[in-house]
N, C-alpha and C positions, 0 to 999 in steps of 0.2 A: 433553389429556383433553376440554376443552370443545369443541375442533374436531371430535373424533370423535363426541362426544355430540350436537352440533348436526346433524351429517350423519346420524346415526342417527334423530334426531327428524324431520328433513326427509323421510327415506326412509320412515319409518313412517306419517307423515301422508299423503303422496302415495300410498303403497301402499294405505292404507285406502280412499281414494276410488276408486282404480283397480280394486281387488279388488271393491268393491261394484258398480261400474258394469259390469265385465266379467262377473261372475257373474249379474247381472240380465239383461244383454243376451243372454247365452248360455244362460240358464235352467239354470245348473249346480247340481248337488246341493250341499247345505250341507256335506256331509262334505269337500268340496274346499276349504273356507275356509282352513284352516291352510296348505295347500300354495300356493294362489293368493296369499295374503297374503305368504308367505315369498318367493315368486318376485319379487313386485313390490318387496319391501324390498331384496332383493339387487340388482335392477335399479337401484333408486334409489341404493344405496350405490356402485355402479359408475358410473352415468351422471352423478351429481351430485358426484363426488368432487373435481373440480377447481373447483367453485364456491367463491369466497372468502367463507365465511360469518362468520368471526370471527377476531380476532387471536390470537396465540399466548401472550398474557400469562396467567400462572397466576391461578386464582380468588382474588379478594379475600375477606376474611372475610364481608362482607355478602352477597356473591354465593353463597358456600357456605351461609350461614345461610338464605338464601331457598330454595335447592334442598332443604336439609335440612328446613325447616319444611313445604314442600309434601309431601315424602315422609312426614313424621311424621303429618300430617293424614290421609293416605290409609291409612297403616299402622294407625292407630286404627280406621278404618272396616273394615279387613280382619280385625281380631281376632275380632269375633263371627261373621263369615261363615266364617272358618276353623274356629272353635269348633263351629259347627253340624255341619260334616262330620266333625270329630274325635269329638264327643260323641254324635252321633246325635239330638240334641234340636233341634227347630225354634227358630230365633232370629227376632226381629223385625227390621224394617228399622231402620237407624240413624237415618235421617230420612225424612220423609214421601215425598219424591220417589223414593227408592230403590225403593219398592214397584213403581212403573210401570217403572222401569229394569230390575228383575228380569224383568218380562214382555217388555220389548223384547228383552232378551238371550235369553230363552227362545225367543222367536219366531225369532230368527236361528239358534239352535242346533237347535230341534226341527222346523222346517219341512223338508219333503222336499227342496225346492230353492228357489232364488231366482226371483222376488221372494218374500220370506218372508210366510207367513200369520201372523195374530195369535194368540198362544198361547192367550188366553182366549176367543177367538171364531174358531175355525179356519176358518169359512166366509167370513172377511174377510181383507184383507191388512193388514200392518203399515204404517201411514202415520205415521211419525215420523222426524225427521232423525237417523238411526241411525248414520251413517258413523263417528262418533267411537267407537262401540262395536265396530267391526270387530276390533281386537286382542283385546278381551275375548271376542268370539264365537269367534275362532280358539282361544283357550285353552279355552273351554267345549266346543268341538267335539273337541278332543284328549281331554278327559275322556270325552266321549260315545263316541268311537271305542274308548276303553279299557274301556268298559262301565260307566262311572260318570257320575252327574249331579252337576255342581258349578257350577250357575249362579251362586249367590251368591258363591262364592269367585272365580269367573272375573270377575264384575262388580267385586269389590273389587280384584282384580289389575289389571283394566283401568283403574280410577280411579287406581291407583298410577302406572301408565304415563302417564296423561294429566296428573296433577298434576306429576310430575317434568318431563315434556315442556314444560308451560306455564312452569314456573320457568326451565328452560334457555333457552327462547325469550326470556323477559323479560330475562335476563342478556345474551343475544346482541344484542337490540334496543338495550338501553342502551349497549352497547359500539359499536354501529354508528352511533348518532345523536349520542352525547355524548362529550366529552373525559373523561379519567379522573377529574378532580376534580368533574365534574358528575354522575357516575353514582350515588354514594351519596345525595346530596340528592334526586335524581330518584326513587330507590327509596323513600326516606322519604316523599316527597310522594305516591307511589302508595299507601303504607300508610295515610297520614293521610286522603286523599281519600275521601269517602263514609263515614268512620268517626267523625268528631267528634260530630255531633248524636246518633248512636246511643249514643255513649259517655256523653253527658249523661243520657240515659234509663237506661242501664245502671247508672251510679253512683247515680242516684236510686232505682232499684229495690233496689240493694244496701243503701243506707242505710236504706230503708224496711224491708227484711227484718231488719235488726238490732233494730228496735223491734217489728215484727210478723212473726214467722217465716212465710214463704210458700213453698209448694212450687215456684212458678214463678220464683224469684229468678234463675234462669238461663234465663229465656225468651229466645227468638230476638231478637236485638238490634234488627232493623229493622222488626218488625211494628207498631210504634207508629204509623207513618205510615199503614199500611193501616187500622188501627183508627180513624183520624181521617177516613177516606174519601178519602185521597190516596195511591193505590197506585203512586206513581212513585218509590219509594225507590231509592237507588243503593247497591249492595252493596259491602262491604269486600272486600279480597282474600281474607281468611280465609273469609268467608262464601261467596265464589265457589268456593274450593277444596272446601269441605264440601258445598255444596248442588248446584252446577251445573258440575262440571268439564268437561262437554261444551260448554257455552256458552263457558266460559273458553278452552278450547283452540281453539275456532273463531275467537275474536278474536285469539288469539295466532298462529294460522295466517296471518291477514291481515298481521300485523306481520312474520312471517317472510318473507312474500312481498315486503314492502318491502325487507328485508335482501337477499334474493336478486336483486331487480330494480334496485337502486340502488347508487350508490357511497357509501362511508362519509362521514358528516358532511354533504357537499354534497347528497346524495340525487339526484345527476345520474343520469338513466336509463341502465341497461345494456340492451342489446337483443340480446345473444347468444342464439341459439336455445335452448341448454340452460337458461339463466337464465329465459327466457320460458316454457318448458315447465314448469319447477318452479313459477314464480309462478302460472301458470294452474291447475295442479293444486291448489295450496294454496287458491286462491279456490274451486275446486270442493269441496274438503274443507270449507271454512267454510260454503258454501251448504247442505250437507246434514248439517252438525253443529249449526248454529244459524242459522236465518234471521234472528233478531233481532240477533245479533252481526254478521252479514253486513251488515244494513241500517245499523246504527250505524257499523260499520267503513268501509263504502264511502262513506257520507256524510262521515265525518271525513277520509278519504284522497282525497276528490274533487279538491282542488287538485293533489295529487301525480299522480293519475291523468290529469288534464288535460295534464300534461307528456308523457304517452306517446301521446296521440292521434295526433300527426303522425309518430310513429316507425313505420316499416314493420314492425319486429320485433314490435310489439304484437299483430299478427295471429296470431302463433304462440301467444301466451298466451291470446287469445280462443278459438282453436281447441281448445287443451288443455282450457280450462274447458268449452266446449261439448261436447267429446267425452265427458267423464265425466258431464256433466249430462243429456245426452239420455236415457240409460236410467233415470235416477233421478228425472226430473221428475215422474213420476206421483205421487210421495210427496206433493207439494203440490197437483197438479192434480185428483186424484180422491179427496181426503180427505173424510171425513164430519164433521170438526170444525166446530162452529158458531161458533167463536171468530173474531174479526176486529178490525180497527182501528176505533177509535171517536174521532171528533173531539169535543173538549170533554167528554170523559168525566167529568172532575172537576167541571166546571161543572154537568153534568146531575145527577150524584149529589148535590151540595150543594143544588141547586135543589129536587130532589125531597124530600130529607131535611129541609131546614130552611126551605123555602118561598120561592120567588120568585127573580127575577133577582139582587137584591142578595146573597142567600146564595151563589148560583153564582159571582158575581164575587169574593166573599170567599174562596171555595174556591180559585179561580185565583190570587188574591193570596198565599194561604198556600202553595200549591204552588210558586209562584215563589220565595217566601222560603225554602222548604225546599231547593230546588235551589241557591240562593245559599249556604245554610249548608253544604250537602254539598260542592259543588265550585266554585260560582260565585266564591267569594272567591279560590280558587287561580287560576281562569281570569283574573280581573281582574289579579292580580299578574303573571301570565305575559304578558298582552297589553298592559298599559299601557306606552307608550313612555317613554324610549328603552330598547332599540332598537325600531324599528317591526316588529311581527309580520309585516308584508307583505314584509319584506326577505328572509325565508328560507322555504323550503318547510315546515319544521316549524311556524313561526309561522302560516303560512296554514292548515295543517291544524288547528292549535289554535283558530283562528277558526271553522273549520267544525265542530269538535268542540263549541265553546261554543254555536253555533247549534243543533246537534242536541239538546244538553241542554236548551236553552230551549224547543225544540219539544215536549219531553215534558210540558210544562205543559198544552198544548192537544191533544196527540195521545196516545192511550192504546190499550190492547189489552184486550179483554174477558177476564174471568177473572184469572189472574195477569198483571200488566202487564209482560210481558217486553220490550215495546218500550222501556220505560225501564230496567228492572232489568238486562237483558242487553244491550240495544242500547248502554248507556252504558259497557260494559267498555273498549272500545278508545278512545273519546273521553277517558275519565278518564286513561288512561295517556299519551296524547298531550299532554294539558294539563299533566300532571306533568313530562314531559320538556321541554316548551316553557318552563315556569317555571324549571326548573333551568338550561337553556341560557341563558336571558335574564338571570336574576338572578346565577347563579354566575359567568358570564362577565363581568358588570359589577362584581363584587366584587373587592377587592384580593387579591393573591396570598398575602399573609401572614396567613392565617387569616381568611377572609371571615366577616362576621357576616351570614349570609343571612337569618336570622330572629332577632328579638330574643329574648334568653334567656327572659323571662317568657312570651312568646307561644309559644315552642317548648315550654316546660314544660307549658303548658295543652293544646297540641295532642297532645303525647305522652301526657298523662294520660287525655284523653278517647278518643283513638284506641286507646291501649293497652288501655283498659277494654273497648272493643268487641272487639278481637281476642282478648283473654283470655276474655271471656264466651263468644264463639263456640267457642273451643277447649275450654273447660271443659264447656260444654253438649254438644259433640260427644263428648267423652270419657265423660260421664255417660250419654248416650244409647247409646253403644256398649256400656258395661258392662251397662246394663239390657236391651239387646237379646238378650244371651246367654240369660237365663232366660225372657224373654217370659212373665211371670207373668199378663199380661192374657188369655191364651188357655188353654182347657181342655187337659188332657193328652191327652184322646181326640182332639181335633182335631189337635194337634201330632203325635201318633203316626201318625195317618192320613196326614197330608201327607208326613211323612218316609218312611213305607212306600211311598207312591206314587212319591216321588222316587227311592227305591232300587229300585223295581220295573222291569219291562221297559219299553222305550220304547213310546209309544202313548198315546192319550187315556185320561183317567180321569174318573170321575163323583164329585164331592165331596158329593153329596146324602147327608144323614144322618151327617155327620161331627161334628156338634155344635160347629161353629165359631161363636164369638161375637164375636170381634174383627173390626172392619170390614175390616182389611187382611190378615188371615191367609192368604186364598186366593192373594194375590199371591206367596206363598212357594212355590206349586206350580211345580215345574220340568218337569212333563209337560203336554201340551195338555189343556184342559178348557173347558167352557162356563160362563162367568160369567153367572148368570141375572139379576142386578140390576146394571145398568150405571149408572155415575156420569158426570158431565160429563168428568172427566179420562180415563175409559175411552174415550169417543167421540173424544178427541183423537188416539188411536192407530189409529183404524179408517178403512177406506176400501175402494174398489172395485178397487184394483190397477191395473196398466198396461192 
């Protein structure tokens, strides 16, 4: 089952980037999206069927639990989006980012042809790394061809596919790099990394709510760092599944490329042409699903990539990446987004807010302390000899991962600091695997005491609080999204009538919409008259 699932995931991801590139290069009508995507999926299933992706062992309980948890998170999101189409009442976005993802998907579905125009500014092009949404776009296009508009449902279904795919890849990667007894501890380390400091804040908030009831006792776990002017928080796995499945799957695609391109355990390069094509396409998928996950991933995997430089077969992978990247490069090259990388972002913010260089240095010191509290302690445990981390490719990649995480203290990104939050996805996973490989391998076979019981209990308490908080908040948001009481009935009825009406642009003027994000629920093209900074992040001049 896992072998078939991993092949399907590989085929779906490579098909997504191939379909986006081909449809853009050929300027194909968007109504061809389901057909083109399906043809590339079939081609992948046939062409990659002999690649040795994973062993034939049955799923262990924690592997099945991971996949089930990922599916459950996305099914919770799907409930209000399904209810909207069943009840005819407009629902809200489950979380903030979903508003723009609706419009990204609407752009892919409503545009006449590729490259897609932006749904809320049809005189501009969509400039967002949208390749991860291609399966959702195919689902939405099928509804469109049937005479119905189901953008929100299609988006929810798309996140379900991405969440399950990410979990399947994580299972495959753990099996590829680690011995059986090392996999459970590695997954536990992935779940703990980035979650412990957030759990301290979460438990403090919960205890405070017992004394003074508060409406936000389920507030998002990781925003406390942002509120302190240090926006380089590292997200827990549950947070990634809920908020940014497209960033998560981009990082996982790079890890799947490692599986495809290397031998198990040793990570010795494979250079067969089929493996190189698959690896190159996966890199292309990552590049146009999350540039931040790509940067952090390539930085982390750089020691491994160096081993391929002298191999002639790597040319095939480079050509595969270039082939799908050429038609899509305009997404980054001609964008209107004003965001960019900022050196000493935290130093600047603290200097301006608290006055002077000493304050800026204090901000940097606090940021470094937060990185250590989030993941640095795990990196130290993974890298301290013996064994020497330089002795294995995984150890070398863990060193590179640690250096990348350290760099987030002095390198940031304007707006949401996705350089840290999303660039850290793959580095954290690599560090967790390196820790498990080094420490479990060094422990005795008869029940290793990898972590002292008291320390393990503390880690589980705080990390568990983070994951539980995020899941409960996600469920509450999903439940509240169905009624969407913050918006007027007139506005909701107008939007639903437009969505159910004939294809074509609509004018929302005079709909009495009061909530800031209601118009993002429009599934027909329209002109948004007041643009925000996140709106500009999706805009550009096209190819």
